[in-house]
C-alpha positions as a printed Julia matrix, in Angstrom:
77×3 Matrix{Float64}:
  -1.59   -1.61  -13.41
  -2.4    -2.77   -9.65
  -2.54   -6.26  -10.83
   1.08   -6.19  -10.91
   1.02   -5.62   -7.03
   0.35   -9.06   -6.57
   2.55  -11.1    -5.89
   5.58   -9.17   -7.28
   4.92   -5.84   -5.58
   4.66   -2.49   -6.87
   7.15    0.4    -6.35
   5.41    3.69   -5.64
   7.0     5.32   -9.05
   4.99    2.69  -11.04
   1.45    4.13  -10.18
   2.85    7.61  -10.6
   4.35    6.8   -13.98
   1.28    4.89  -15.41
  -1.34    7.27  -13.97
   0.57   10.36  -14.97
  -0.59   11.95  -11.71
   1.65   13.88   -9.56
   3.0    12.0    -6.58
   0.69   13.55   -3.97
  -2.37   12.69   -6.01
  -1.2     9.1    -6.72
  -0.6     8.79   -2.83
  -4.14   10.07   -2.14
  -5.65    7.72   -4.72
  -3.74    4.78   -3.04
  -5.07    5.86    0.21
  -8.6     5.93   -1.06
  -8.18    2.64   -2.41
  -6.95    1.21    0.81
 -10.12    2.42    2.54
 -12.36    0.91   -0.27
 -10.55   -2.35    0.17
 -10.92   -2.36    3.82
 -14.69   -1.51    3.45
 -15.21   -4.49    1.24
 -13.17   -6.92    3.48
 -10.67   -7.79    0.74
  -7.08   -8.61    1.13
  -5.23   -5.29    2.24
  -2.85   -3.28    0.18
   0.2    -2.95    2.18
   3.62   -1.23    1.66
   7.05   -2.59    2.62
  10.47   -1.05    1.89
  11.51   -4.35    0.19
   8.48   -5.11   -1.98
   6.64   -1.63   -2.23
   2.88   -2.04   -2.52
   1.46   -5.63   -2.27
  -2.04   -7.01   -1.72
  -1.6    -9.47    1.27
  -3.82  -12.2     2.9
  -0.83  -13.83    4.8
  -1.61  -13.4     8.36
   2.1   -13.57    9.33
   3.05  -10.74    7.09
  -0.12   -8.61    7.82
   0.82   -8.85   11.6
   4.43   -7.89   11.01
   2.96   -5.03    8.91
   0.46   -3.63   11.72
   3.27   -3.91   14.27
   5.62   -1.88   12.22
   2.92    0.74   11.53
   1.97    1.15   15.23
   5.65    1.34   16.22
   6.39    4.02   13.58
   7.04    7.29   15.49
   4.67   10.04   14.35
   5.92   13.12   13.07
   4.99   16.43   14.84
   2.67   18.5    12.8
């Protein structure tokens, strides 16, 4: 299922549907996957509104993603 995340992108509903997990568990699994990918220094799994989840190694797109995440206002807890 995650092979679809490259290069086409993967909408969040796809891993929820294919894993048959509730959305909060699918989101937690994707967060764990991101951590594992980072530890192994693999191309990161990023999310954009336009494409959903994608594995990316393009430096320009990664920089745009990092800037967007840094500039996103944090919600009050």
